[in-house]
VOGU-3710 file (C-alpha; in Angstrom, 3 decimals, decimal comma):
1> mpyrknswri> 12,183/-145,892/54,741  11,770/-147,319/51,532  15,129/-147,520/50,502  16,574/-149,313/53,435  13,203/-151,933/53,521  14,279/-152,976/50,097  17,986/-153,175/50,597  17,654/-156,920/51,208  16,637/-158,083/47,617  19,973/-157,705/45,975
11> pvlfvvlgav> 21,911/-160,130/48,325  18,995/-162,664/48,170  19,192/-162,517/44,516  23,101/-163,222/44,776  22,360/-166,237/47,033  19,786/-167,616/44,777  22,067/-167,096/41,795  25,030/-168,502/43,464  23,341/-171,626/44,949  22,165/-172,285/41,418
21> wvvgtryglp> 25,515/-172,130/39,961  26,931/-174,322/42,633  24,397/-177,152/42,436  24,228/-176,975/38,692  27,951/-177,405/38,258  30,519/-179,515/39,345  33,177/-177,251/38,786  32,927/-175,099/41,520  35,607/-176,510/43,635  38,064/-178,127/40,780
31> fvpaflgpnt> 40,992/-178,646/43,050  39,883/-181,437/45,660  42,259/-183,976/46,816  41,999/-187,388/45,065  41,774/-189,657/48,272  38,464/-188,060/49,130  35,476/-190,018/48,020  33,314/-188,621/45,363  30,510/-187,746/47,906  32,968/-185,838/50,071
41> qetlrlaagl> 34,436/-184,001/46,988  31,068/-182,923/46,054  30,156/-181,931/49,546  33,304/-179,513/49,702  32,454/-177,947/46,362  29,081/-177,397/47,366  30,510/-175,924/50,799  32,936/-173,749/49,103  30,401/-172,300/46,687  27,814/-171,467/49,385
51> cfvgiaagfm> 30,760/-169,844/51,250  31,755/-167,794/48,291  28,144/-166,777/47,543  27,569/-165,996/50,994  30,736/-163,713/51,581  29,826/-161,915/48,301  26,088/-161,506/49,411  27,176/-160,297/52,772  29,794/-157,830/51,181  26,853/-156,457/48,789
61> fvlqhryaqr> 24,556/-156,165/51,625  26,951/-153,813/53,518  27,496/-151,551/50,343  23,768/-151,736/49,499  22,972/-150,742/53,030  25,341/-147,866/53,359  24,025/-146,835/49,785  20,385/-147,096/50,941  21,491/-144,786/54,337  22,852/-142,335/51,937
71> ldssatyyhs> 19,887/-142,235/49,664  17,517/-141,976/52,916  19,541/-139,157/54,060  19,233/-137,417/50,867  15,590/-138,166/50,456  15,116/-136,653/53,944  16,931/-133,512/52,892  15,381/-133,079/49,892  12,021/-133,534/51,524  12,913/-130,850/54,303
81> lytespcgli> 13,647/-128,676/51,202  10,258/-129,234/49,716  8,477/-128,872/53,287  10,354/-125,645/54,663  10,838/-123,984/51,216  9,726/-120,353/51,433  8,085/-120,768/47,999  4,661/-122,316/48,096  4,675/-125,688/46,410  1,976/-127,995/45,468
91> lvnsvtgqii> 1,496/-131,475/43,877  -1,531/-131,734/42,021  -3,034/-134,790/39,888  -2,652/-133,539/36,176  -5,635/-135,390/35,342  -8,574/-134,596/38,040  -6,637/-131,389/39,151  -7,037/-132,420/42,849  -4,545/-131,439/45,426  -2,015/-134,336/46,683
101> eannaaltaf> 0,494/-132,608/48,594  1,364/-128,989/49,834  4,478/-127,526/51,687  4,331/-125,356/54,843  4,412/-121,946/52,594  1,529/-123,184/50,677  -0,593/-123,791/53,815  0,244/-120,652/55,202  -0,715/-118,782/52,186  -4,141/-120,723/51,854
111> tgtlaqiqkq> -4,577/-120,437/55,879  -5,695/-123,977/56,038  -4,301/-127,437/56,726  -3,383/-130,380/54,269  -6,628/-132,188/54,742  -8,746/-128,924/53,924  -6,732/-128,256/51,063  -6,920/-131,848/49,589  -10,738/-131,820/49,624  -10,637/-128,830/47,245
121> hlealfeptv> -10,011/-128,670/43,491  -7,272/-126,430/41,965  -10,024/-124,118/40,411  -11,395/-123,398/43,909  -7,979/-122,338/45,279  -6,564/-120,006/42,471  -8,560/-117,261/40,779  -6,951/-116,071/37,639  -6,529/-112,259/37,068  -6,455/-110,557/33,647
131> gqklamlfdv> -6,265/-112,742/30,484  -5,697/-115,734/32,425  -7,197/-119,406/32,519  -7,164/-122,396/34,661  -6,339/-124,518/31,640  -3,030/-122,821/31,088  -1,703/-124,430/34,199  -2,082/-127,817/32,637  -0,724/-126,677/29,464  2,789/-127,721/30,117
141> qpgafkqcgi> 5,040/-130,403/28,567  6,823/-133,298/30,790  9,789/-131,756/32,213  9,133/-128,327/31,040  8,812/-125,105/33,111  6,114/-122,404/32,666  5,571/-118,942/34,209  1,874/-118,235/34,482  1,682/-114,674/35,719  -0,007/-113,249/38,784
151> wkinraqpae> -2,829/-115,079/40,344  -5,052/-114,475/43,240  -5,455/-116,959/46,256  -9,034/-117,859/47,385  -8,157/-117,889/51,086  -10,413/-117,773/54,457  -8,879/-114,439/55,561  -10,311/-111,290/54,059  -7,132/-109,916/53,146  -6,259/-110,282/49,568
161> ffvdlytsri> -3,197/-112,459/48,653  -1,463/-112,596/45,103  1,179/-115,055/43,822  3,495/-115,180/41,121  2,621/-118,658/39,999  5,118/-121,220/37,998  3,910/-124,885/36,680  6,043/-127,779/35,845  4,970/-131,310/34,915  7,019/-134,276/36,746
171> qiddqellll> 7,097/-137,957/37,314  6,744/-139,580/40,653  5,880/-143,254/40,958  5,188/-143,760/37,591  2,606/-141,052/38,360  2,525/-137,835/36,275  1,879/-134,918/38,594  1,828/-131,074/38,371  4,198/-129,118/40,586  2,910/-125,790/41,391
181> gfinatptit> 5,281/-123,207/42,751  4,528/-119,533/43,604  6,191/-116,802/45,422  4,176/-113,900/47,217  3,173/-111,202/44,778  1,062/-109,166/47,082  3,662/-106,437/47,752  4,407/-106,068/44,166  0,805/-105,716/43,394  0,138/-103,387/46,191
191> aqreassyad> 3,233/-101,313/45,043  1,508/-101,481/41,270  -1,711/-100,343/42,631  0,047/-97,438/44,630  1,857/-96,656/41,552  -1,027/-96,795/39,457  -2,933/-94,307/41,742  -0,201/-91,917/42,174  -0,023/-92,099/38,295  -3,619/-91,205/38,172
201> qlfemqekis> -3,256/-88,316/40,758  -0,108/-87,110/38,887  -1,901/-87,172/35,671  -5,113/-85,199/37,271  -2,736/-82,706/38,717  -0,868/-82,437/35,355  -4,185/-81,644/33,721  -4,937/-79,071/36,123  -1,678/-76,997/36,036  -1,395/-74,254/33,963
211> dayivldkty> 2,031/-74,906/32,174  1,658/-76,959/29,166  3,128/-80,383/29,741  4,209/-82,838/26,931  5,946/-86,447/27,229  8,143/-87,697/24,197  9,839/-90,809/23,716  13,376/-91,217/22,305  12,127/-91,225/18,808  10,019/-87,889/19,325
221> hvkrvnqafl> 6,781/-89,464/19,279  4,272/-87,735/21,849  3,259/-90,078/24,599  1,265/-87,818/26,756  0,228/-84,327/26,892  -2,075/-82,159/29,204  -5,023/-79,869/28,391  -3,077/-76,770/28,645  -0,548/-77,991/25,856  -3,697/-78,824/23,673
231> smlgvnreym> -5,269/-75,601/24,532  -1,973/-73,544/23,839  -1,610/-75,088/20,235  -5,365/-75,356/19,540  -5,269/-78,941/18,738  -6,929/-82,010/20,240  -5,217/-85,000/22,028  -5,761/-87,500/19,119  -4,154/-85,274/16,798  -0,819/-85,431/19,156
241> lgnviwdlfp> -0,650/-88,747/20,664  1,545/-91,212/18,709  2,851/-88,883/16,082  6,264/-87,454/15,773  6,278/-83,579/17,082  8,301/-82,444/14,157  5,863/-83,911/11,619  3,113/-82,212/13,382  5,054/-78,841/13,693  7,727/-78,777/10,981
251> dstktkfytn> 8,476/-75,128/11,501  9,733/-75,761/14,890  12,719/-77,559/13,656  14,163/-74,165/13,180  13,844/-73,047/16,933  15,424/-73,678/20,046  13,072/-76,264/20,761  14,446/-78,608/18,404  18,174/-78,118/19,260  17,560/-78,332/22,990
261> yqevlsngvs> 15,494/-81,385/22,853  18,109/-83,058/20,855  20,568/-82,188/23,456  18,298/-83,620/26,333  18,142/-86,972/24,635  21,670/-87,039/23,608  23,328/-86,029/26,623  20,705/-86,798/29,474  21,065/-83,315/30,757  18,122/-80,909/31,796
271> ihfedyyphl> 17,895/-77,567/30,021  15,707/-74,351/30,700  15,407/-71,794/27,808  13,292/-69,237/26,138  12,400/-68,868/22,802  9,994/-67,352/20,228  7,493/-69,575/18,083  6,741/-67,424/15,088  3,774/-70,015/14,013  1,844/-68,808/17,134
281> nqwyrvsayp> 3,685/-65,428/17,573  4,140/-66,195/21,179  7,031/-66,676/23,687  7,538/-69,685/25,924  9,844/-70,380/28,821  10,768/-74,324/28,697  12,065/-76,572/31,205  13,059/-79,915/29,321  14,334/-82,994/31,467  15,540/-86,491/30,502
291> tpeglvayar> 13,552/-89,440/31,613  14,450/-93,291/30,836  11,709/-93,328/28,145  12,597/-89,946/26,422  12,024/-86,579/27,749  9,424/-84,556/29,630  9,055/-80,774/28,978  7,135/-78,143/30,870  6,342/-74,701/28,898  4,586/-71,637/29,794
301> disrekrdva> 3,487/-68,551/27,753  5,674/-65,701/28,680  4,331/-63,355/25,730  2,509/-61,113/28,091  5,725/-61,130/30,326  7,972/-60,299/27,536  5,703/-57,437/26,278  5,535/-56,070/29,923  9,573/-56,247/29,922  9,721/-54,263/26,508
311> rleesernln> 7,305/-51,535/27,664  9,271/-51,364/31,110  12,544/-51,100/29,377  11,299/-48,421/26,982  10,081/-46,605/30,148  13,191/-47,014/31,715  15,257/-45,724/28,784  12,671/-42,645/28,697  13,139/-42,233/32,388  16,823/-42,376/32,098
321> avllnttdai> 16,737/-39,865/29,366  14,793/-37,635/31,452  16,964/-38,322/34,509  20,246/-37,955/32,849  19,726/-35,219/30,674  17,735/-32,760/33,071  19,578/-29,919/34,893  17,620/-30,879/38,016  19,563/-32,567/40,484  17,940/-35,954/41,451
331> wyldrdlalv> 19,239/-38,472/43,890  17,904/-41,322/46,107  19,067/-42,199/49,710  18,387/-45,323/51,782  17,425/-45,456/55,178  20,992/-45,146/56,262  21,464/-42,464/54,187  23,641/-44,191/51,848  23,352/-42,918/48,254  21,730/-45,490/45,721
341> fanpayknir> 21,098/-43,141/42,683  22,334/-39,886/41,627  21,963/-38,077/38,124  24,810/-36,114/36,379  23,505/-32,875/37,580  23,591/-34,030/41,409  27,120/-35,120/40,768  28,027/-31,979/39,217  26,660/-29,874/42,310  28,064/-32,080/44,886
351> kqvvglhtde> 31,638/-31,771/43,189  31,028/-27,902/42,978  29,838/-27,592/46,629  31,490/-30,289/48,457  34,421/-31,051/46,642  33,964/-34,744/46,269  33,110/-36,968/43,338  29,884/-39,035/44,120  32,064/-42,350/42,999  34,343/-41,340/46,169
361> gfsvatdant> 31,504/-42,362/48,540  28,523/-40,275/50,257  27,784/-39,794/53,826  26,600/-36,906/55,920  29,709/-37,160/58,045  32,233/-36,961/55,068  30,357/-33,820/53,553  30,304/-32,280/57,153  34,004/-31,983/56,937  33,742/-29,403/54,162
371> nhlefietlq> 33,555/-25,745/54,118  29,809/-25,832/53,536  28,554/-26,564/56,935  25,449/-24,634/56,520  24,532/-26,204/53,496  25,002/-29,707/55,060  23,421/-28,951/58,217  20,207/-27,880/56,179  20,402/-31,091/54,466  20,715/-33,151/57,620
381> laykkalagq> 17,919/-31,457/59,296  15,844/-32,138/56,135  16,761/-35,771/55,899  15,954/-36,221/59,269  12,312/-34,742/58,999  11,925/-36,765/55,817  12,931/-40,210/57,529  10,106/-39,305/60,329  7,709/-39,451/57,225  7,368/-35,676/56,415
391> qvniqlsmqy> 7,740/-34,277/52,906  10,156/-31,243/53,396  10,752/-28,468/51,004  14,426/-26,923/51,097  16,079/-23,712/50,058  19,843/-23,744/50,244  22,257/-21,179/49,392  25,751/-22,142/48,287  28,934/-20,933/46,546  30,583/-22,684/43,828
401> kngkvatleg> 34,230/-23,337/43,793  34,383/-20,452/41,078  32,945/-18,196/43,196  29,403/-18,329/42,017  26,699/-17,923/44,926  23,605/-19,889/43,807  20,472/-20,742/45,507  18,801/-24,394/45,358  15,334/-25,144/45,981  14,085/-28,812/46,153
411> linpvlnaag> 11,740/-31,207/47,762  13,030/-34,445/49,911  10,010/-36,928/49,935  10,024/-40,056/51,992  9,609/-43,362/50,101  7,481/-45,828/51,726  7,291/-49,608/51,327  4,293/-51,988/51,192  4,065/-51,939/54,987  3,971/-48,237/55,116
421> svqglgcfar> 7,406/-47,604/56,688  9,990/-45,472/55,210  12,511/-47,283/53,095  14,347/-44,398/51,419  14,330/-40,691/50,417  13,646/-39,409/46,944  15,185/-36,067/46,586  15,021/-33,189/44,060  16,559/-29,979/43,797  16,960/-27,284/41,076
431> dvtdkiraen> 19,111/-24,213/40,720  16,850/-21,320/41,034  19,628/-18,573/41,126  18,289/-17,151/37,605  14,863/-17,419/38,752  15,325/-15,393/42,039  17,525/-12,764/40,158  14,709/-12,287/37,539  12,139/-12,348/40,335  14,108/-9,679/41,960
441> qirlknerlr> 14,640/-7,517/38,843  10,905/-7,687/38,031  10,081/-6,613/41,658  12,454/-3,647/41,366  11,038/-2,571/38,065  7,574/-2,987/39,587  8,775/-0,593/42,472  9,963/1,845/40,013  7,002/1,615/38,022  4,967/2,359/41,394
451> niawyqshlv> 7,289/5,335/41,892  6,724/6,634/38,158  2,903/6,246/38,792  3,082/8,220/41,927  5,088/11,208/40,116  2,547/11,161/37,573  -0,242/11,277/39,927  1,312/13,529/42,329  4,103/15,648/40,849  2,817/15,773/37,090
461> rgpvasllgl> -0,827/16,014/37,907  -0,844/19,012/40,317  1,321/21,212/37,916  -0,870/20,403/35,116  -4,114/21,109/36,857  -2,703/24,400/37,847  -1,655/25,568/34,344  -5,211/24,560/33,248  -6,529/26,971/35,783  -4,218/29,707/35,036
471> vrifdfknpa> -5,275/29,627/31,423  -8,779/29,859/32,348  -7,984/33,217/34,029  -5,578/34,633/31,431  -7,194/37,645/29,651  -6,705/36,872/26,159  -8,556/40,094/25,077  -6,247/42,555/26,771  -2,982/40,781/27,250  -1,454/44,082/28,716
481> eatnievlqh> -3,721/43,503/31,681  -1,683/43,730/34,855  -3,210/40,384/36,112  -1,810/38,622/32,963  1,738/39,382/34,193  0,892/37,546/37,530  -0,721/34,687/35,629  2,217/34,299/33,582  4,463/34,345/36,688  2,502/31,431/38,019
491> vrtmaerlda> 2,613/29,548/34,612  6,432/29,658/34,713  6,522/28,155/37,979  4,205/25,260/37,196  6,039/24,704/34,170  9,349/24,429/36,092  7,453/21,876/38,563  6,216/20,058/35,555  9,836/19,934/33,939  11,163/18,591/37,303
501> avrsivqetd> 8,629/15,797/37,342  9,315/14,789/33,981  12,992/14,565/34,589  12,325/12,583/37,650  10,177/10,065/35,566  12,874/9,975/32,818  15,388/9,076/35,606  13,071/6,249/37,033  12,598/5,036/33,381  16,402/4,869/32,612
511> dta> 16,946/3,033/35,942  14,525/0,209/34,952  15,962/-0,239/31,426
//
């Protein structure tokens, strides 16, 4: 090792200096016995000095040797750190760009040996990506550290390999070198590419969706919009991007868009709302979500839906006005004959006939326990037929609690679902008591009118014809003629018959009045 090889220099230096000192002075051993001769004294001084220097040199040698051992151990440790580091490390001649040394991680990244790499120039190993040049690797001050971004390694294997490259200028054995360090950035680049691909797909998807889509930063600047949003507002993309949304549409500050977007950015909450935008005379359903950069909002034009709902509500009000104010009973049952809807007319009839309010519950079994078994059984049979898919006409006779006898006519109609199965029964009934009474009266009057016509054609017509015949045979020139007396007797008889017929007609007329 270099440190151990040079450990003898310091002791030798001490020996030389000590010898020079001893030889050059006579005061190395001042206390020498006087009885010794001068030569002996000089020899003793020289020996003492040499012993002192030797002991000092030996002591220094031991210290230096131990220090060299520690240095060698440290050098071995740091060399292993360099060699076995997971980061790629390369020593490069700062002037020529030739590779001097590379650790194992660098050799693995380049898929080559050190000898192969040393034959290449730095320019052949690293390929810059976007906006990078090879010169920037050398543009670093001594002792400084510089990050150089993402570079691509030219390697033998076809798979791409990217590194995050760093450079530093160092001094080794009076030689200025570049130390290039790098870490594997391939997973990062792969993830970025996948994210970019995903972002492109997401943008393409957002361009195709029917909902309007807008992205705002925290200062309400428009960062991104899709085509549906542009079409909805009738503007182009250049008009929107980079501008504050409230500056583009100042009247929107008086709407829920303004207050709810503020809520999203201030509190980081998602908000779903509907609002009317007077400028476009349109209704929108909006979902706004917070993002790290600001917010993203999706909007859908629901103006037609709002108009349809308004028309539906109007139709429902009109239908309710008819259902709730008609005197006809209308009710709806599900497949289990549970009452789903009943108008006031039905509730009144059920209360009067069955004796139960509709709010007290409806079931065939409950109603069957009343005194109107015939009424209930007729309904049960009609329900059963209707549940089988038949349209059933019903006529029911009943007696109200006040003693009034009434007749109901109605229709039980099966209600089908989309699959064609019966999902319920729509029922209708009308009190036709007065109608039937009127029809009976008309039928009775017609019968009496027919009787009157019969009287006229048979009881009146005969006497009148007889009278006309008697008048023809009466001898008006000879009133005293004996035959006239007989004619007058017949006239009297026909007149009495005619009077009886008229009385019968008058009687029939009085009965029909």
